[in-house]
C-alpha positions, 0 to 999 in steps of 0.5 A, a space after each residue: 426652687 431649692 436654695 443653693 449651697 452658696 445661699 445656705 453658707 451665706 445664711 450660716 455666716 450671717 448667723 455666726 456674725 449675729 451671734 458672735 458676742 453671745 458665743 464669745 460670752 458663753 466661751 468666756 463663762 465656760 473658761 472661767 467655770 473650768 478654771 474654778 472647777 480645776 482649782 477647787 478639785 486641786 484644793 481637794 486633792 492637795 489638801 484633803 484635810 481641809 485646813 486653810 480652805 473651807 470644805 464648803 467653799 470648795 464644794 460650792 465652787 465645784 457645784 457652782 462651776 459645773 452648774 455654770 458649764 451646764 447652763 451656758 452649754 444649754 443656752 448655746 445649744 438653744 441658741 443654735 437650735 433657734 438659729 437653725 430653725 429660723 434658717 430652715 423656716 427661711 428656706 422652706 418659704 423661699 425667702 
């Protein structure tokens, strides 16, 4: 017997509830990394001579924030992949 749309929606809502803290954590990390990225890009654009702020610090902030964004989005996609694989397995077994 194939599961109904209501069962699927209920299961998705439960998964959203289970991963709520993790989703918010990744969202906060992405916002912090985006602010770091914009600030360091602003330093490079407004002060290209490098006086006042070390160029190495700005480049580290640029690459560090882009790496943070990449990692957190990758983990978020991995979380969703596992969640939907679990959901698919549950519906295949009919549990």
